[in-house]
N, C-alpha and C positions, 0 to 999 in steps of 0.2 A: 764857594760859586764865584766866577770870574765874574771882576767887575762889568754889569752889560753897558754896551755902546746904546745911544741914541738914535735915532726907536731901537726899543731891545727886540731882539729875535730869538724867544726861548724855542731854537731847534733841536732836534734828533739828538742832535751832537750836542747838547749843553752841558757843562763841566756838570755833571750831578754824581755825587758818591753814593756809591751804592747802596751803605749799610749808615749811613751818614744820617740818624732820625735827626740825631739833638738840633735843640736851639734855646738861647737864650731865655730865660724868664721873666716873658712883659706881658703886657696888658693891651688888650683893645678891644672897643665898644663896636658891636657890626654897627652903623647906622639901615634905617634905610632907605636902600640907595633905587629900588625898582624906578625905571622908568629912564634913570642920568642917563647922558652920552657917557662912553666911558675917553677918557683926558689922553687914554696912556698908548702904548700901542700895540699890539696883537702879535702874535705868535700863530705863521702859517706856512707850513713847507709842501702848497700845491693839495693840501689834504685838510685835517683840522683847524680849524681856525679859536685860536686860545687869547683872550681879554689878560693879557699879565699888566694893565692899568690900578691902582688901588679903586677906583669907579668900577666896582666889580659886576654893574647891573644885575642881582644875583635872582635869581629863579623863585618868587616867593611862592610859600603857600597863604590858606585861610585859617582861622580861629576852630578848632575844633572841639565843643563844649562838652563831649564826650568825655573826649580826654582832657580838655581843662579840669572836671570833675574828680577824676583820678589823682591829679596834684595832692602832695605834700600837704598842708596846710602854709606849714613855713617859706617853699617853693614859692605858692601861689601870694603871698601876703608881702614877700620881696617885690614879687613883679618883674625879677632876673635868673636867667640862664645862664652858670657861670661854666663852661663847659672846657677845660683840656684838650688842648689837639698840637702837633709837631708843622716846622712851618722849615724844613732841616734841609730845604732844598732835594724834595723828592718829589716831582711831578709825577703826576696829576695830582696826588694826594695831597701834600701841604708844603706850599713852599711862599717865598717874598714874592709881594707883586714889585713895579718899578721902583717904588719909594722906600727897599730896601726894609720896610717894617710894617704892612700890612697882608696879615697871613689868607692866604688864598688857595683855591685847588677843593676835590672833594668833600675833603673833609669837614670846612669851614661849611662850604655849603649845603652839607647836611645836618649841619647843625641848626644852619640858620632855619633851613626848613621845619626842624625840631621844633624850635622856640614861635616861628609864624603858629604852628599849630596849638602849639600849648598857651598863645596869647601872651608871653613872655620877651621882656629884652633879651636880647643874648649878648654878653661879654663872653670872649672868647680868651682864654689867657694860653700863653703859647711857653708852652715846658719842652725838656727833653723827653725824651717817648721814655725811658728811664723810670721817670719824674713820677709818672700818670698815677700807683697806686698809691702814694703819699699824697696826693692833692686830693683824690679823693677819702682817703683815709682820715688826713688832716680838716676836712672842711673845707678845703681851699676853693674847691670846684665842686658844680653837682653831680655834673658828666665828664666824660672822656670820649670823645671819639677823635680817634687816631689810628685805626689803621688794626685795631686790639683783636686778636683772634680768642673765641670760646674755647677754654679751655675745663676739665674738671676740676681742675685743683683750685684756678683761677674762681669756681662757683661759689668755691668755699667762703671767699671775702668778700664776692660780687656779684650782683646779679645785670644781665646781658639783655639787650634790644637787639637783635639781628636787625642787621640792615645790605648783609651785602657778599657773595660766596668768597671766601678766600680761596682766591687763583691762582695757578701757575701757569704760566705761557713757555712756548719755546719760541724764541726767536731769531730769522735766519736774514741776509741779504736777499730786498728786492728780484734779486735775481738769480737766486740760487734753484739748483734742481729738486730742494725738499717742498714734497710739496703735502706730506704730515707728519707729524710725529703725534701718535696713538694710543705705542703702547711699547714697552722696552724695546724688542726685536725693529722699532723702528729710529733707534738710535746706534747700530748695530753698524760697528769701524769709523764712526765719526767723530769729526775733532769738536768737544764741547766743553762749555765754559760754565763755572757756577761757582758762588760765593763760598768762602771757608767757613766752615761751622753752622751751617745755614741748613734748616728744614731742607731746602729744597738739594742740596749736597746729599745728604739720607738718602732721598728717593732716589736720584740719578743713580748711586749707590747700589740700591738695591735692584735697580733697571737694569746693571752693568748685569752685577752679578747674575741675575737671571739669562740674561743671555748665554753664559760662560757657563753655566750649568745646563742650559738646554743645545750648547754645542756651536751657537752663534756668535762672528767675530765680538769680542770687545771694542770699546768705543778705544780712538786711535790711543797709542802710546798706553795703555789698560790699566789710564786715570784719567781725571778730570784737570782742564786747564783751570788754574783759580787765580780769581782775577778778587780788585778790592775795590775800586773806581767803574761807575757802571759808564764813564765817558772814555774809560779805556774797554771797557766791553762792546761799547758801539763802534769805536773803529778798529777791534780784531772783525765783527762780523763783515762790516762793509768792506775791509782791503782782504776775506777770504781767510784773517789765519783760523778764523773758527768758521765751522761748520753748523754752528747753532750756537743761544744757549740758554738755560732753562734759569729763569729769576718771577719775582715778583707781573704776578701779569699785567697788573696795573699801570709799571711805569714800560711795559713793553708796547702794550697798547697804544701808550701814549705818543712814543718812537714813531710806531709804524703808522697810528692817523694821523702824528705830525711830519712823518717822511717817509708816504705812501712809495716816494722811487728809490728810496734809500733801503726801507725794512719793511718786513711782515712778518707774522705770528701764525707758525704754522700749525699751531696744540695748544690746549689746554689741558691743567688737571687740579683736581679740586687739592687743594695744599696740607690737607691731611689725610692725604692719599697711603695705606688703600679705602681709611675712614673718611667722615665729612667734616669738613671744620668750615665756621664763616666768621664773618666780622661784623662785632657789633658797637653799639653806642653802651659802655662800661658804668652804673653805678653804684654807690654803697650798698651791699648786703642789707636787706631789711629796712632800708630809706624810706621805698614804697615807690621810688617817683620810677620804674623802671615800667611797671605798667602801664603809665599815663607816655613813658616815650611812644611805648608800644603800641599804644593807641594814637599817638602822632603819628607815629609812620606809616604807619596802615590808614591814616588819612590821607598821606602825601601819593601812599599808592594809590590810594583808589582818583583821587583829582589828579593823577598825571605827572606832579610837580618832581616826584621822587626820580622816575626813570628822563623827564626833563636835564637832569642835573647830572646822573649819569652821562646819557649824552653827550653832555656838555664837553664831560671831561675824557671821553672815547671807550664807556668801560661798561656801556649796554651789557656787555657778556658775562659781567659779572651780579646782575640783577637776579633779585630774588623773588618770588611772587607776595608770600605775606612774611611781614616780623614778627619773631617770639617772646616773647618771654624766657628766656634760661633756657637755651635751647639746646641739644646733648653739644657736647664736648670735646673735645681731644680726648682719649683717655691721657692721665696720667703715668709717668715715664718712671718704671721700674729703678 
């Protein structure tokens, strides 16, 4: 990421690596900062306003006795919920505040809600995304809240408590003539960008092949335009070099919400297409913590704080109605 100016404007054109989820391992204690006045700057581009200061004035839930009763004895006695998340520069899921050390974003906020409902003090461990399995298996953390998709393979080692739909989106410039993308025929003849080796690339190639099989025009040049850096994607979309880009809806929705005069999301699809996938809190299989986390999440669904957190980060479209323990996951690949 580029060094921010003061006041920091975390704009839609922030230099954000699309696939860079790694962050240096660090520990941060989430203080109870409700009611505090943000001392840092906010991000606003005639749309969603984002507080990027370390003083997050986070949305808080209340204790839920039913959820607390489900806690494993060791966690309850410790009084602490240790959660691994990432802060590798991918707004709005996880990134660093203006002080360049405080993890902020939707995932830390969800972690805060879960800890609130369980009556526990939250400790956030910032780790590289690839390290979350080891963090759970070693007992370094109790849970992982880091945009983890439920899969049947992962369920062999971990339990899950769902809290968000795994959504992909289609990003265009605000002035694009494209009104909606919801099925393969809608991308026929378009210049389409995607990240190489991603799940969305597989879906895009499948859609393109379906169009060819049905006698429709393929995407322009017969193949996608590949991008590694999200900053390059935004510039390409804004300049018209790309008609549309398919990627994680969380980041696309954030770009559109903070820069409505520059970008828009013209469609979404589940990241497990044609199956359905969900994002969930991961805990060690058989630890007994998943049931408590699921109950805690459902408490925040009922009191409205869950919806407030998603709205804070522009992710209302990814909300689910009920948290489930170990919902169906994406099937194993052969």
